[in-house]
N, C-alpha and C positions, 0 to 999 in steps of 0.2 A: 133599812137598806139591807139587801141580801149580800151574801159572801162575794158573788161575782161583781156586784156594783162596788163593793169595798175594794176589791182587787183593781178594778178599772180606775177608781179614784186614786189609789196608791200609785199606780203607774203614771197617771196624769200628773201627779205632784212631783214625781221624779223627773219628768221631762219639762216641767214648768220653767226652771232656771235656765237650762240650756236653750230652750226655745226662745225665751225672752232675750237672752244674749244674742242668739242668731238673728233675731228680728230687730235688734237695736241698731241705732245709727252709729257710724264710725265716728270716733272722737276726732277733734280737729288736729290733735297732736299725733294721731295714729297713721301709720303708713298706708297708702292707697295702693295695694298690690295690683289691682286691675290696671290702673293707669301706668304703674311702673313696668309691669309685664308687657303691656301693649307697647310702651315706648321701647323696651328692649327688643321686642319682636320686629318693630319697625326699623330700628337701627341695624338689625341683622338681615335686612333686605326683604322682609315679609310684608311690608307696608301695603302693597297692592291687594293682598288677600284679606287684610284685617276688616275692612268695612263689611264684607259679606260672610266671612268665616269666623270672625271673633266678635265684633261689635253687636251682631244680631243673634248670637247664640243665647239660648235660654239660661244657661248656667252663668254666663257673664252678666246678662241683664239682671238676674236675681242677686248677684253679688255686689252690684253697684251700691255704694254708700253704706255697706255693711262693715262690721268690724273686720280687721285684718284676718283673724282666724276663720271667719265665715267666708271671706273672699278666697282664702287659701283652700278651704274645703271645696268650694265651687270651681276654682281653677284646677284642682286635682281631678274633679269629675270631668271637666271639659277636656283636659289634656289626656286623660285615660281614653276617652272616646276618640280623640284625634289619633292617638297611637294605634288604637284598634282598627281604625279606618285605613291605616297606612299599608302600602304593599311591602311585603318582606317582613323580616323579623325586627321588631323594635321593642323587645321585652324589657331590656335594661332600663330605659328611661321611665317606663311605667313603675318599676320597682323604686325609682328615685323619688316618686311622688309620695312623700311622707305626710301624714296628717298631723300627728302630734309633735310638732317642732315649732320653734319660734319663727315668726314670719321673716325676719332678716336672714336666718339660717336657711329657710326654705328658698328664699330668693337667690342665695349663693348656689344652692344645688340646681335651681332652675337655670341660672346663667352658665354654670360649668357643665351640666349634663343634659338637661332637658332641651334647652334652646338649640344647641348644636344638632341634636337628634331631630328636632322639628325641621330645621333647615335641610338636613340630609335626606329626610323622608318627604320633602316637598309638601309640608304641612304649614298652615292649617288648611282644611277643606271644609266646605259646607256640610254639615251633618243634620 
């Protein structure tokens, strides 16, 4: 095996653990962030938009049944694109989308900062 092949193999080994975790199924005792966020969005009056602007989004579909941190990662991707599609300045909520934080803490930030910004910006929309 040449040096390049060895380097590629070393990189693949480093990503093996995180990728296995990302692709694993959510534990039965683990929070379902997708369902929780969808419920919160519906309660905030966004229910009519969810079937076409949330449920069918590729990041949301990919996050289904994954561990909470993988769901959080995909929700951040989804929400970042939503805010980028908004008219006007919605920078602050994008900064609130933290990746390395416990899912229950992320959900608090979503409820207090991100969800009100979604409502104010007339989001979500189909992207």
